[in-house]
All heavy atoms as a GROMACS GRO file, in nm:
protein
  582
    1MET      N    1  12.801  14.766  12.994
    1MET     CA    2  12.733  14.732  12.872
    1MET      C    3  12.760  14.586  12.838
    1MET      O    4  12.872  14.539  12.856
    1MET     CB    5  12.783  14.818  12.756
    1MET     CG    6  12.712  14.781  12.631
    1MET     SD    7  12.794  14.780  12.473
    1MET     CE    8  12.920  14.895  12.480
    2ASN      N    9  12.660  14.516  12.792
    2ASN     CA   10  12.675  14.378  12.747
    2ASN      C   11  12.700  14.374  12.597
    2ASN      O   12  12.626  14.436  12.520
    2ASN     CB   13  12.548  14.297  12.774
    2ASN     CG   14  12.545  14.237  12.910
    2ASN    OD1   15  12.630  14.263  12.993
    2ASN    ND2   16  12.445  14.157  12.935
    3LEU      N   17  12.802  14.302  12.557
    3LEU     CA   18  12.822  14.273  12.417
    3LEU      C   19  12.737  14.150  12.384
    3LEU      O   20  12.695  14.077  12.473
    3LEU     CB   21  12.969  14.243  12.389
    3LEU     CG   22  13.067  14.357  12.412
    3LEU    CD1   23  13.210  14.310  12.387
    3LEU    CD2   24  13.034  14.477  12.326
    4THR      N   25  12.715  14.126  12.257
    4THR     CA   26  12.646  14.005  12.213
    4THR      C   27  12.750  13.912  12.153
    4THR      O   28  12.829  13.954  12.067
    4THR     CB   29  12.539  14.038  12.107
    4THR    OG1   30  12.448  14.132  12.163
    4THR    CG2   31  12.464  13.913  12.064
    5LEU      N   32  12.751  13.787  12.198
    5LEU     CA   33  12.843  13.687  12.144
    5LEU      C   34  12.760  13.586  12.067
    5LEU      O   35  12.683  13.509  12.125
    5LEU     CB   36  12.920  13.617  12.257
    5LEU     CG   37  13.015  13.506  12.213
    5LEU    CD1   38  13.124  13.559  12.120
    5LEU    CD2   39  13.076  13.437  12.335
    6TYR      N   40  12.774  13.589  11.935
    6TYR     CA   41  12.702  13.495  11.849
    6TYR      C   42  12.780  13.363  11.845
    6TYR      O   43  12.900  13.364  11.821
    6TYR     CB   44  12.684  13.553  11.709
    6TYR     CG   45  12.593  13.672  11.709
    6TYR    CD1   46  12.644  13.801  11.699
    6TYR    CD2   47  12.455  13.657  11.720
    6TYR    CE1   48  12.561  13.912  11.700
    6TYR    CE2   49  12.370  13.768  11.723
    6TYR     CZ   50  12.425  13.894  11.712
    6TYR     OH   51  12.342  14.003  11.714
    7THR      N   52  12.708  13.254  11.869
    7THR     CA   53  12.770  13.123  11.885
    7THR      C   54  12.692  13.017  11.807
    7THR      O   55  12.587  13.044  11.749
    7THR     CB   56  12.772  13.081  12.033
    7THR    OG1   57  12.638  13.063  12.078
    7THR    CG2   58  12.842  13.184  12.119
    8ARG      N   59  12.747  12.896  11.812
    8ARG     CA   60  12.681  12.775  11.762
    8ARG      C   61  12.696  12.668  11.869
    8ARG      O   62  12.786  12.674  11.953
    8ARG     CB   63  12.746  12.724  11.634
    8ARG     CG   64  12.717  12.806  11.512
    8ARG     CD   65  12.782  12.738  11.390
    8ARG     NE   66  12.756  12.813  11.271
    8ARG     CZ   67  12.666  12.778  11.179
    8ARG    NH1   68  12.598  12.667  11.192
    8ARG    NH2   69  12.646  12.852  11.074
    9THR      N   70  12.612  12.568  11.864
    9THR     CA   71  12.620  12.455  11.956
    9THR      C   72  12.749  12.378  11.930
    9THR      O   73  12.790  12.361  11.814
    9THR     CB   74  12.499  12.362  11.934
    9THR    OG1   75  12.380  12.439  11.953
    9THR    CG2   76  12.500  12.246  12.031
   10ASP      N   77  12.812  12.332  12.037
   10ASP     CA   78  12.934  12.250  12.028
   10ASP      C   79  13.047  12.319  11.952
   10ASP      O   80  13.122  12.254  11.879
   10ASP     CB   81  12.904  12.114  11.966
   10ASP     CG   82  12.807  12.033  12.049
   10ASP    OD1   83  12.813  12.043  12.173
   10ASP    OD2   84  12.726  11.958  11.990
   11CYS      N   85  13.061  12.447  11.970
   11CYS     CA   86  13.165  12.525  11.903
   11CYS      C   87  13.276  12.554  12.004
   11CYS      O   88  13.259  12.636  12.095
   11CYS     CB   89  13.105  12.655  11.849
   11CYS     SG   90  13.226  12.774  11.789
   12CYS      N   91  13.390  12.487  11.987
   12CYS     CA   92  13.500  12.506  12.083
   12CYS      C   93  13.557  12.647  12.075
   12CYS      O   94  13.599  12.702  12.177
   12CYS     CB   95  13.608  12.400  12.063
   12CYS     SG   96  13.685  12.401  11.902
   13LEU      N   97  13.556  12.709  11.958
   13LEU     CA   98  13.603  12.847  11.948
   13LEU      C   99  13.509  12.943  12.021
   13LEU      O  100  13.552  13.042  12.080
   13LEU     CB  101  13.618  12.889  11.802
   13LEU     CG  102  13.724  12.815  11.722
   13LEU    CD1  103  13.723  12.862  11.576
   13LEU    CD2  104  13.861  12.833  11.784
   14CYS      N  105  13.380  12.911  12.019
   14CYS     CA  106  13.282  12.994  12.091
   14CYS      C  107  13.306  12.985  12.240
   14CYS      O  108  13.299  13.086  12.311
   14CYS     CB  109  13.140  12.948  12.056
   14CYS     SG  110  13.100  12.964  11.881
   15LEU      N  111  13.334  12.866  12.288
   15LEU     CA  112  13.367  12.849  12.431
   15LEU      C  113  13.493  12.926  12.467
   15LEU      O  114  13.501  12.990  12.572
   15LEU     CB  115  13.383  12.701  12.464
   15LEU     CG  116  13.257  12.615  12.452
   15LEU    CD1  117  13.291  12.468  12.473
   15LEU    CD2  118  13.151  12.662  12.550
   16GLU      N  119  13.591  12.921  12.379
   16GLU     CA  120  13.717  12.994  12.402
   16GLU      C  121  13.692  13.145  12.405
   16GLU      O  122  13.746  13.216  12.490
   16GLU     CB  123  13.817  12.958  12.292
   16GLU     CG  124  13.956  13.010  12.317
   16GLU     CD  125  14.055  12.961  12.213
   16GLU    OE1  126  14.035  12.853  12.153
   16GLU    OE2  127  14.155  13.033  12.193
   17ALA      N  128  13.609  13.193  12.314
   17ALA     CA  129  13.577  13.337  12.311
   17ALA      C  130  13.504  13.378  12.439
   17ALA      O  131  13.535  13.482  12.498
   17ALA     CB  132  13.493  13.369  12.188
   18GLY      N  133  13.410  13.298  12.483
   18GLY     CA  134  13.337  13.327  12.606
   18GLY      C  135  13.429  13.328  12.726
   18GLY      O  136  13.420  13.416  12.813
   19ALA      N  137  13.522  13.232  12.731
   19ALA     CA  138  13.617  13.226  12.843
   19ALA      C  139  13.709  13.349  12.842
   19ALA      O  140  13.740  13.403  12.948
   19ALA     CB  141  13.699  13.098  12.834
   20LEU      N  142  13.750  13.392  12.724
   20LEU     CA  143  13.834  13.512  12.712
   20LEU      C  144  13.759  13.633  12.768
   20LEU      O  145  13.815  13.711  12.846
   20LEU     CB  146  13.872  13.535  12.566
   20LEU     CG  147  13.943  13.666  12.534
   20LEU    CD1  148  14.087  13.660  12.584
   20LEU    CD2  149  13.939  13.694  12.386
   21MET      N  150  13.634  13.647  12.730
   21MET     CA  151  13.555  13.761  12.774
   21MET      C  152  13.529  13.755  12.924
   21MET      O  153  13.543  13.856  12.994
   21MET     CB  154  13.424  13.766  12.694
   21MET     CG  155  13.449  13.794  12.547
   21MET     SD  156  13.303  13.780  12.444
   21MET     CE  157  13.222  13.934  12.484
   22GLU      N  158  13.496  13.638  12.975
   22GLU     CA  159  13.474  13.622  13.119
   22GLU      C  160  13.600  13.652  13.197
   22GLU      O  161  13.597  13.720  13.300
   22GLU     CB  162  13.424  13.482  13.150
   22GLU     CG  163  13.282  13.458  13.105
   22GLU     CD  164  13.238  13.313  13.119
   22GLU    OE1  165  13.305  13.235  13.190
   22GLU    OE2  166  13.136  13.278  13.057
   23GLY      N  167  13.714  13.603  13.149
   23GLY     CA  168  13.841  13.625  13.216
   23GLY      C  169  13.879  13.772  13.222
   23GLY      O  170  13.947  13.816  13.315
   24ALA      N  171  13.835  13.848  13.122
   24ALA     CA  172  13.865  13.991  13.118
   24ALA      C  173  13.757  14.074  13.186
   24ALA      O  174  13.766  14.198  13.190
   24ALA     CB  175  13.879  14.035  12.972
   25GLY      N  176  13.653  14.008  13.238
   25GLY     CA  177  13.546  14.081  13.304
   25GLY      C  178  13.455  14.157  13.209
   25GLY      O  179  13.394  14.256  13.246
   26ILE      N  180  13.447  14.109  13.085
   26ILE     CA  181  13.364  14.174  12.984
   26ILE      C  182  13.228  14.104  12.980
   26ILE      O  183  13.220  13.984  12.953
   26ILE     CB  184  13.432  14.170  12.846
   26ILE    CG1  185  13.563  14.249  12.851
   26ILE    CG2  186  13.339  14.223  12.738
   26ILE    CD1  187  13.648  14.238  12.726
   27ALA      N  188  13.124  14.179  13.008
   27ALA     CA  189  12.989  14.123  13.012
   27ALA      C  190  12.941  14.095  12.869
   27ALA      O  191  12.964  14.175  12.778
   27ALA     CB  192  12.894  14.219  13.081
   28TYR      N  193  12.873  13.981  12.854
   28TYR     CA  194  12.820  13.947  12.722
   28TYR      C  195  12.695  13.862  12.736
   28TYR      O  196  12.672  13.798  12.838
   28TYR     CB  197  12.924  13.874  12.637
   28TYR     CG  198  12.958  13.735  12.684
   28TYR    CD1  199  12.893  13.625  12.630
   28TYR    CD2  200  13.053  13.714  12.782
   28TYR    CE1  201  12.924  13.496  12.673
   28TYR    CE2  202  13.084  13.586  12.826
   28TYR     CZ  203  13.020  13.478  12.770
   28TYR     OH  204  13.050  13.352  12.813
   29THR      N  205  12.618  13.864  12.630
   29THR     CA  206  12.499  13.780  12.619
   29THR      C  207  12.522  13.684  12.503
   29THR      O  208  12.540  13.729  12.389
   29THR     CB  209  12.374  13.866  12.592
   29THR    OG1  210  12.359  13.959  12.697
   29THR    CG2  211  12.250  13.778  12.580
   30PRO      N  212  12.524  13.553  12.529
   30PRO     CA  213  12.542  13.458  12.419
   30PRO      C  214  12.412  13.440  12.340
   30PRO      O  215  12.304  13.436  12.397
   30PRO     CB  216  12.581  13.329  12.490
   30PRO     CG  217  12.522  13.340  12.626
   30PRO     CD  218  12.519  13.487  12.658
   31VAL      N  219  12.426  13.432  12.209
   31VAL     CA  220  12.312  13.408  12.122
   31VAL      C  221  12.351  13.298  12.025
   31VAL      O  222  12.443  13.314  11.945
   31VAL     CB  223  12.273  13.536  12.043
   31VAL    CG1  224  12.163  13.506  11.941
   31VAL    CG2  225  12.230  13.647  12.137
   32ASN      N  226  12.280  13.185  12.032
   32ASN     CA  227  12.303  13.073  11.941
   32ASN      C  228  12.232  13.105  11.810
   32ASN      O  229  12.111  13.124  11.808
   32ASN     CB  230  12.251  12.944  12.002
   32ASN     CG  231  12.288  12.823  11.920
   32ASN    OD1  232  12.293  12.828  11.797
   32ASN    ND2  233  12.314  12.713  11.987
   33ILE      N  234  12.307  13.108  11.700
   33ILE     CA  235  12.250  13.148  11.572
   33ILE      C  236  12.173  13.036  11.503
   33ILE      O  237  12.102  13.061  11.405
   33ILE     CB  238  12.358  13.202  11.476
   33ILE    CG1  239  12.452  13.090  11.431
   33ILE    CG2  240  12.434  13.318  11.538
   33ILE    CD1  241  12.538  13.126  11.311
   34GLU      N  242  12.184  12.914  11.551
   34GLU     CA  243  12.131  12.799  11.478
   34GLU      C  244  11.980  12.800  11.458
   34GLU      O  245  11.930  12.735  11.367
   34GLU     CB  246  12.176  12.670  11.543
   34GLU     CG  247  12.324  12.649  11.528
   34GLU     CD  248  12.376  12.525  11.595
   34GLU    OE1  249  12.309  12.471  11.686
   34GLU    OE2  250  12.485  12.480  11.556
   35ALA      N  251  11.906  12.871  11.540
   35ALA     CA  252  11.760  12.874  11.526
   35ALA      C  253  11.711  12.995  11.447
   35ALA      O  254  11.590  13.016  11.435
   35ALA     CB  255  11.696  12.872  11.664
   36ASP      N  256  11.802  13.073  11.392
   36ASP     CA  257  11.764  13.196  11.324
   36ASP      C  258  11.831  13.204  11.187
   36ASP      O  259  11.951  13.230  11.176
   36ASP     CB  260  11.804  13.316  11.411
   36ASP     CG  261  11.754  13.448  11.359
   36ASP    OD1  262  11.753  13.469  11.235
   36ASP    OD2  263  11.719  13.534  11.442
   37LEU      N  264  11.755  13.181  11.082
   37LEU     CA  265  11.810  13.179  10.947
   37LEU      C  266  11.879  13.309  10.910
   37LEU      O  267  11.983  13.309  10.844
   37LEU     CB  268  11.699  13.146  10.846
   37LEU     CG  269  11.743  13.134  10.701
   37LEU    CD1  270  11.849  13.026  10.685
   37LEU    CD2  271  11.623  13.106  10.612
   38THR      N  272  11.825  13.421  10.955
   38THR     CA  273  11.886  13.551  10.925
   38THR      C  274  12.026  13.559  10.985
   38THR      O  275  12.120  13.606  10.920
   38THR     CB  276  11.798  13.666  10.978
   38THR    OG1  277  11.670  13.656  10.917
   38THR    CG2  278  11.860  13.801  10.947
   39LEU      N  279  12.040  13.513  11.111
   39LEU     CA  280  12.173  13.516  11.175
   39LEU      C  281  12.267  13.416  11.109
   39LEU      O  282  12.387  13.445  11.094
   39LEU     CB  283  12.160  13.487  11.324
   39LEU     CG  284  12.092  13.596  11.407
   39LEU    CD1  285  12.078  13.551  11.553
   39LEU    CD2  286  12.166  13.727  11.397
   40ILE      N  287  12.217  13.301  11.068
   40ILE     CA  288  12.301  13.203  10.998
   40ILE      C  289  12.353  13.265  10.869
   40ILE      O  290  12.472  13.253  10.837
   40ILE     CB  291  12.223  13.074  10.970
   40ILE    CG1  292  12.194  13.000  11.100
   40ILE    CG2  293  12.301  12.984  10.873
   40ILE    CD1  294  12.100  12.882  11.084
   41GLN      N  295  12.266  13.331  10.794
   41GLN     CA  296  12.308  13.394  10.669
   41GLN      C  297  12.405  13.510  10.694
   41GLN      O  298  12.498  13.532  10.618
   41GLN     CB  299  12.186  13.444  10.591
   41GLN     CG  300  12.102  13.332  10.537
   41GLN     CD  301  11.972  13.380  10.476
   41GLN    OE1  302  11.920  13.486  10.511
   41GLN    NE2  303  11.920  13.300  10.385
   42ARG      N  304  12.385  13.581  10.802
   42ARG     CA  305  12.470  13.697  10.833
   42ARG      C  306  12.609  13.654  10.880
   42ARG      O  307  12.709  13.712  10.839
   42ARG     CB  308  12.403  13.782  10.941
   42ARG     CG  309  12.480  13.906  10.976
   42ARG     CD  310  12.404  13.992  11.074
   42ARG     NE  311  12.484  14.104  11.118
   42ARG     CZ  312  12.458  14.176  11.224
   42ARG    NH1  313  12.351  14.150  11.298
   42ARG    NH2  314  12.537  14.275  11.260
   43PHE      N  315  12.616  13.552  10.968
   43PHE     CA  316  12.743  13.517  11.031
   43PHE      C  317  12.802  13.384  10.986
   43PHE      O  318  12.923  13.368  10.988
   43PHE     CB  319  12.728  13.518  11.183
   43PHE     CG  320  12.692  13.652  11.239
   43PHE    CD1  321  12.574  13.673  11.307
   43PHE    CD2  322  12.777  13.760  11.222
   43PHE    CE1  323  12.540  13.796  11.358
   43PHE    CE2  324  12.745  13.885  11.272
   43PHE     CZ  325  12.626  13.904  11.340
   44GLY      N  326  12.719  13.288  10.952
   44GLY     CA  327  12.764  13.160  10.900
   44GLY      C  328  12.889  13.106  10.966
   44GLY      O  329  12.892  13.083  11.086
   45ASP      N  330  12.993  13.089  10.886
   45ASP     CA  331  13.119  13.030  10.934
   45ASP      C  332  13.209  13.131  11.006
   45ASP      O  333  13.321  13.096  11.043
   45ASP     CB  334  13.195  12.967  10.818
   45ASP     CG  335  13.124  12.846  10.763
   45ASP    OD1  336  13.050  12.780  10.840
   45ASP    OD2  337  13.140  12.816  10.643
   46LEU      N  338  13.164  13.253  11.024
   46LEU     CA  339  13.245  13.354  11.094
   46LEU      C  340  13.240  13.336  11.245
   46LEU      O  341  13.318  13.398  11.317
   46LEU     CB  342  13.196  13.495  11.061
   46LEU     CG  343  13.204  13.536  10.915
   46LEU    CD1  344  13.139  13.673  10.897
   46LEU    CD2  345  13.347  13.536  10.867
   47ILE      N  346  13.150  13.253  11.292
   47ILE     CA  347  13.128  13.232  11.436
   47ILE      C  348  13.256  13.186  11.503
   47ILE      O  349  13.325  13.104  11.446
   47ILE     CB  350  13.015  13.128  11.455
   47ILE    CG1  351  12.883  13.184  11.401
   47ILE    CG2  352  13.000  13.083  11.597
   47ILE    CD1  353  12.838  13.312  11.467
   48PRO      N  354  13.289  13.232  11.620
   48PRO     CA  355  13.216  13.328  11.702
   48PRO      C  356  13.235  13.472  11.655
   48PRO      O  357  13.342  13.510  11.608
   48PRO     CB  358  13.274  13.307  11.842
   48PRO     CG  359  13.413  13.259  11.819
   48PRO     CD  360  13.408  13.180  11.691
   49VAL      N  361  13.130  13.549  11.672
   49VAL     CA  362  13.131  13.691  11.640
   49VAL      C  363  13.078  13.765  11.762
   49VAL      O  364  12.981  13.723  11.823
   49VAL     CB  365  13.041  13.722  11.518
   49VAL    CG1  366  13.027  13.872  11.496
   49VAL    CG2  367  13.095  13.655  11.393
   50VAL      N  368  13.144  13.874  11.796
   50VAL     CA  369  13.098  13.957  11.906
   50VAL      C  370  13.051  14.089  11.846
   50VAL      O  371  13.110  14.140  11.751
   50VAL     CB  372  13.208  13.976  12.014
   50VAL    CG1  373  13.325  14.053  11.962
   50VAL    CG2  374  13.152  14.039  12.138
   51GLU      N  375  12.940  14.141  11.900
   51GLU     CA  376  12.880  14.264  11.847
   51GLU      C  377  12.854  14.363  11.959
   51GLU      O  378  12.811  14.325  12.068
   51GLU     CB  379  12.748  14.232  11.777
   51GLU     CG  380  12.677  14.353  11.722
   51GLU     CD  381  12.548  14.318  11.652
   51GLU    OE1  382  12.470  14.235  11.706
   51GLU    OE2  383  12.524  14.371  11.544
   52ASN      N  384  12.882  14.488  11.931
   52ASN     CA  385  12.843  14.596  12.020
   52ASN      C  386  12.700  14.634  11.980
   52ASN      O  387  12.679  14.688  11.870
   52ASN     CB  388  12.937  14.716  12.003
   52ASN     CG  389  12.902  14.833  12.090
   52ASN    OD1  390  12.786  14.857  12.119
   52ASN    ND2  391  13.002  14.908  12.131
   53PRO      N  392  12.600  14.602  12.061
   53PRO     CA  393  12.462  14.627  12.021
   53PRO      C  394  12.427  14.776  12.007
   53PRO      O  395  12.333  14.811  11.938
   53PRO     CB  396  12.378  14.561  12.130
   53PRO     CG  397  12.468  14.548  12.246
   53PRO     CD  398  12.608  14.540  12.193
   54ARG      N  399  12.506  14.860  12.070
   54ARG     CA  400  12.481  15.004  12.061
   54ARG      C  401  12.523  15.058  11.924
   54ARG      O  402  12.454  15.141  11.866
   54ARG     CB  403  12.558  15.077  12.172
   54ARG     CG  404  12.526  15.225  12.183
   54ARG     CD  405  12.605  15.294  12.293
   54ARG     NE  406  12.746  15.297  12.258
   54ARG     CZ  407  12.846  15.254  12.336
   54ARG    NH1  408  12.821  15.208  12.455
   54ARG    NH2  409  12.970  15.260  12.295
   55THR      N  410  12.636  15.010  11.872
   55THR     CA  411  12.688  15.063  11.745
   55THR      C  412  12.665  14.970  11.627
   55THR      O  413  12.672  15.014  11.512
   55THR     CB  414  12.840  15.088  11.756
   55THR    OG1  415  12.906  14.963  11.775
   55THR    CG2  416  12.872  15.185  11.869
   56GLY      N  417  12.644  14.841  11.654
   56GLY     CA  418  12.632  14.742  11.547
   56GLY      C  419  12.766  14.694  11.495
   56GLY      O  420  12.771  14.609  11.406
   57ASP      N  421  12.877  14.745  11.550
   57ASP     CA  422  13.010  14.701  11.508
   57ASP      C  423  13.035  14.558  11.556
   57ASP      O  424  12.990  14.520  11.665
   57ASP     CB  425  13.119  14.793  11.564
   57ASP     CG  426  13.113  14.932  11.504
   57ASP    OD1  427  13.062  14.946  11.390
   57ASP    OD2  428  13.159  15.027  11.569
   58THR      N  429  13.107  14.481  11.476
   58THR     CA  430  13.133  14.341  11.510
   58THR      C  431  13.281  14.308  11.498
   58THR      O  432  13.356  14.376  11.429
   58THR     CB  433  13.056  14.245  11.416
   58THR    OG1  434  13.098  14.266  11.282
   58THR    CG2  435  12.906  14.265  11.428
   59LEU      N  436  13.319  14.200  11.568
   59LEU     CA  437  13.451  14.139  11.555
   59LEU      C  438  13.431  13.991  11.532
   59LEU      O  439  13.355  13.927  11.604
   59LEU     CB  440  13.532  14.155  11.684
   59LEU     CG  441  13.584  14.292  11.723
   59LEU    CD1  442  13.650  14.284  11.861
   59LEU    CD2  443  13.683  14.342  11.620
   60SER      N  444  13.499  13.937  11.433
   60SER     CA  445  13.499  13.793  11.411
   60SER      C  446  13.623  13.733  11.475
   60SER      O  447  13.725  13.800  11.490
   60SER     CB  448  13.500  13.762  11.261
   60SER     OG  449  13.384  13.812  11.200
   61TRP      N  450  13.614  13.608  11.513
   61TRP     CA  451  13.727  13.537  11.572
   61TRP      C  452  13.837  13.524  11.470
   61TRP      O  453  13.807  13.503  11.353
   61TRP     CB  454  13.679  13.399  11.619
   61TRP     CG  455  13.780  13.328  11.700
   61TRP    CD1  456  13.860  13.226  11.659
   61TRP    CD2  457  13.813  13.351  11.837
   61TRP    NE1  458  13.940  13.184  11.761
   61TRP    CE2  459  13.914  13.260  11.871
   61TRP    CE3  460  13.769  13.440  11.933
   61TRP    CZ2  461  13.971  13.256  11.998
   61TRP    CZ3  462  13.824  13.436  12.059
   61TRP    CH2  463  13.924  13.345  12.091
   62PRO      N  464  13.962  13.538  11.505
   62PRO     CA  465  14.013  13.556  11.640
   62PRO      C  466  14.016  13.703  11.681
   62PRO      O  467  14.044  13.790  11.600
   62PRO     CB  468  14.154  13.500  11.634
   62PRO     CG  469  14.198  13.523  11.492
   62PRO     CD  470  14.072  13.513  11.409
   63PHE      N  471  13.982  13.727  11.807
   63PHE     CA  472  13.994  13.861  11.865
   63PHE      C  473  14.058  13.846  12.002
   63PHE      O  474  14.065  13.737  12.057
   63PHE     CB  475  13.860  13.934  11.872
   63PHE     CG  476  13.746  13.853  11.926
   63PHE    CD1  477  13.731  13.832  12.062
   63PHE    CD2  478  13.652  13.799  11.840
   63PHE    CE1  479  13.624  13.758  12.112
   63PHE    CE2  480  13.545  13.726  11.889
   63PHE     CZ  481  13.531  13.704  12.024
   64ASP      N  482  14.109  13.958  12.054
   64ASP     CA  483  14.172  13.955  12.185
   64ASP      C  484  14.107  14.062  12.274
   64ASP      O  485  14.018  14.134  12.230
   64ASP     CB  486  14.324  13.976  12.174
   64ASP     CG  487  14.362  14.107  12.108
   64ASP    OD1  488  14.281  14.203  12.107
   64ASP    OD2  489  14.475  14.116  12.058
   65VAL      N  490  14.152  14.068  12.397
   65VAL     CA  491  14.092  14.159  12.494
   65VAL      C  492  14.106  14.304  12.449
   65VAL      O  493  14.012  14.383  12.463
   65VAL     CB  494  14.154  14.139  12.634
   65VAL    CG1  495  14.107  14.245  12.732
   65VAL    CG2  496  14.121  14.000  12.686
   66ASN      N  497  14.221  14.340  12.392
   66ASN     CA  498  14.240  14.478  12.347
   66ASN      C  499  14.139  14.517  12.240
   66ASN      O  500  14.082  14.626  12.244
   66ASN     CB  501  14.382  14.500  12.296
   66ASN     CG  502  14.484  14.494  12.407
   66ASN    OD1  503  14.454  14.526  12.522
   66ASN    ND2  504  14.605  14.452  12.374
   67ARG      N  505  14.116  14.429  12.145
   67ARG     CA  506  14.018  14.457  12.039
   67ARG      C  507  13.877  14.464  12.095
   67ARG      O  508  13.794  14.543  12.050
   67ARG     CB  509  14.029  14.353  11.928
   67ARG     CG  510  14.163  14.369  11.852
   67ARG     CD  511  14.176  14.273  11.737
   67ARG     NE  512  14.076  14.305  11.635
   67ARG     CZ  513  14.031  14.216  11.547
   67ARG    NH1  514  14.074  14.092  11.548
   67ARG    NH2  515  13.940  14.250  11.458
   68LEU      N  516  13.848  14.380  12.195
   68LEU     CA  517  13.717  14.385  12.259
   68LEU      C  518  13.696  14.518  12.331
   68LEU      O  519  13.589  14.578  12.323
   68LEU     CB  520  13.701  14.270  12.359
   68LEU     CG  521  13.684  14.132  12.298
   68LEU    CD1  522  13.700  14.025  12.405
   68LEU    CD2  523  13.550  14.120  12.228
   69ARG      N  524  13.798  14.566  12.398
   69ARG     CA  525  13.787  14.694  12.470
   69ARG      C  526  13.765  14.810  12.372
   69ARG      O  527  13.689  14.902  12.401
   69ARG     CB  528  13.908  14.717  12.558
   69ARG     CG  529  13.915  14.615  12.672
   69ARG     CD  530  14.001  14.660  12.786
   69ARG     NE  531  14.026  14.555  12.882
   69ARG     CZ  532  13.938  14.503  12.966
   69ARG    NH1  533  13.814  14.546  12.965
   69ARG    NH2  534  13.972  14.406  13.052
   70VAL      N  535  13.831  14.806  12.257
   70VAL     CA  536  13.809  14.908  12.154
   70VAL      C  537  13.663  14.900  12.106
   70VAL      O  538  13.597  15.003  12.090
   70VAL     CB  539  13.907  14.891  12.037
   70VAL    CG1  540  13.867  14.978  11.918
   70VAL    CG2  541  14.049  14.922  12.080
   71LEU      N  542  13.614  14.779  12.086
   71LEU     CA  543  13.474  14.761  12.043
   71LEU      C  544  13.378  14.819  12.146
   71LEU      O  545  13.280  14.885  12.110
   71LEU     CB  546  13.445  14.613  12.020
   71LEU     CG  547  13.306  14.577  11.970
   71LEU    CD1  548  13.286  14.625  11.828
   71LEU    CD2  549  13.283  14.428  11.980
   72ILE      N  550  13.404  14.796  12.272
   72ILE     CA  551  13.318  14.846  12.379
   72ILE      C  552  13.318  14.999  12.382
   72ILE      O  553  13.214  15.062  12.399
   72ILE     CB  554  13.363  14.792  12.517
   72ILE    CG1  555  13.335  14.643  12.526
   72ILE    CG2  556  13.296  14.867  12.631
   72ILE    CD1  557  13.403  14.575  12.643
   73ASN      N  558  13.435  15.058  12.366
   73ASN     CA  559  13.448  15.203  12.378
   73ASN      C  560  13.423  15.277  12.249
   73ASN      O  561  13.427  15.402  12.247
   73ASN     CB  562  13.587  15.239  12.431
   73ASN     CG  563  13.605  15.188  12.573
   73ASN    OD1  564  13.516  15.202  12.655
   73ASN    ND2  565  13.719  15.128  12.600
   74ASP      N  566  13.398  15.205  12.139
   74ASP     CA  567  13.374  15.268  12.010
   74ASP      C  568  13.244  15.347  12.015
   74ASP      O  569  13.140  15.297  12.051
   74ASP     CB  570  13.367  15.161  11.900
   74ASP     CG  571  13.376  15.220  11.763
   74ASP    OD1  572  13.415  15.337  11.750
   74ASP    OD2  573  13.345  15.147  11.667
   75GLN      N  574  13.254  15.470  11.981
   75GLN     CA  575  13.134  15.556  11.979
   75GLN      C  576  13.083  15.559  11.840
   75GLN      O  577  13.022  15.626  11.782
   75GLN     CB  578  13.167  15.694  12.034
   75GLN     CG  579  13.222  15.693  12.173
   75GLN     CD  580  13.122  15.643  12.278
   75GLN    OE1  581  13.001  15.664  12.268
   75GLN    NE2  582  13.171  15.576  12.380
   0.00000   0.00000   0.00000
């Protein structure tokens, strides 16, 4: 399953979150929120945010691999 990683351009924390996920072998799809007013209003300064698209559950930074795995397995 792919998680969604909400990001912004030139966001060093977003790069760090992506690297954490890649290093753990967690598949994700990056989505830059800057072109979508709804996403900007929803996430704003919380970026990076990772979302389980199946459940709609989210994690805001900082998160770790253990929390990501719980998010993936959350039913």
